[in-house]
Phi, psi and omega in degrees: 000345182260006171102176187289156181078354179294323174266033182294154184307137186241125178230158177307143184283353181239133172239110190259125188261142173204139178230348176281132178319304184296318181289332174295316173297314179293338178288318178293322174297314175305323177299315172304310180300314178288331175296318179295326183290318187258355179077009175200162178285119184255355174201140174277153172253121173250117180274134191248120174271324185300303180266345186277329195270134178286147179301123181097347180250021194292320185293313185296322180291320182291322179295323175302305177309316175298321175294324182289321175297317180301316183288342191295156173296156186292342177267359179295140168265100184226137179239181173219146173251121179266173176288163175303153183292349176255014180275139181293345180267352187301308180300317180290327175304312186287329179288316181290313184272304182293316187296332179262322187226021176304325178300335176274352187264152171277326177194172171245130167269132181242116172286162169050045182267117180266325195217167174295334171295319178301312182300314180304322180291319177296316174306309185294321173299319178294316179299315178300324177281006180082017183246063183292331184268349186288122175302160182235135168251142187241138168269123175259116193226010183211163182299323169304314176303314181301317181295334180257009184301323181295315179300316179304304188293338184281349181297125178301342178274345186269132180255336186194147179245138175244143186269123177263090188305304189291319173298324178293317175301309181295334180290351178266016171051039179094347183291338172252130185288152185300340181293344179283357170264008176277166183302318181269324187289337180285356179260001191245334191273125188304320180291324176293315186291327180294319180294323180297306183297322182294320183286321176293322178298317175302317176297306176305324178294335181251005184070023180259179186251119175278126178242126189277158186290172180293153158258118189277347174278076198284342176279344184267092186293322178303311176301316187297314180294320177306313179298317180294324181288325179286324178295311184288312181288323190250329186256349172083026178267145184238017178194152185216153177272140166244142173235018174205144176301336178287350178268346187294308179296316172308316178297311180304316178299323183292316183277355179280146179284165175284167180296324177294312184300321183293315181300321180288324173296325178292323179287326179285316175302321175293319179289327179288324178292321175296333175274011183061039179051035169265183181293145186227160169247131180225119178054042175075012178244146173271144178227121180256191183298319180296315176293322178294320176301313176302319178285330165301315181295333178294323181292313177305315178297322181294324178297309179305333180257009176079020182281147176299139177246145175297155186311321186293333182276333180303319185293351180271001186228146171265180185294342178268224186253006183249142172294162175279179183303337180302339182286342191300315175296337175282340185265348178282145176262171184272055183266000000 
């Protein structure tokens, strides 16, 4: 009853990547520990074949990844990044991993998707592996991919687009300076910022999740948090990559609403519910369905990031990552 996008796709705000065997195991352990700490899954773990597999050892690495997925707990949110669709190892990655443990995965990350034709190759491979329902996340890493981002985001199998900063910069043949790959420089170069905005809008236009790129200065937690805050507050991103465990909590903090925002959102949503979702007055301001919908989204983001909710708002969420039935009026459209 509150209009479109109130029930837009919700994913954990952090996507943590790991490709080294020991670190992959530790990432899954950390996910379980932080899920217990926050009462909800606050980050996905993506096991990496593209950068994690040694050259010549792709098949062995894929087998290890499949084994780790098998060993993960039933409640784990675990994904895999395979090689690009034009890489010789792509088909065997999909067959070894998706063909055996696809039912345990939340999604598959496919890098270097430039066109709908590339995406069609990935979809066909998943279908042949018996994973017709497995969602796909896509890495946007070139000027051509940015041009096609709206079409790619509109595909029904796609859940999320991620921006690949370093490949995007290098795809310009030196026309973009290397400093545009730094934590600060990536927010200053016009071509990089334009690409990020285009990708974010492509996602929001199609009810998908835009995921921001890495910060390579992984030991500088202040740089990570500053970049995450800009991605969330200025560029419209609702998810971000982590490449080191130290980056996870700064990302969560940056994407989380403030205590004041949570308190205000709780009061506005509660008042709107009491008014059967009609217009209300709160502190001298009118709130209609659009603004109430926004404040509900604030509460969803607070839950995603493990923020403490007021008692009346706690009842609106289950122990996992989804709202309770109270959200249903917020998720219906005006059709």
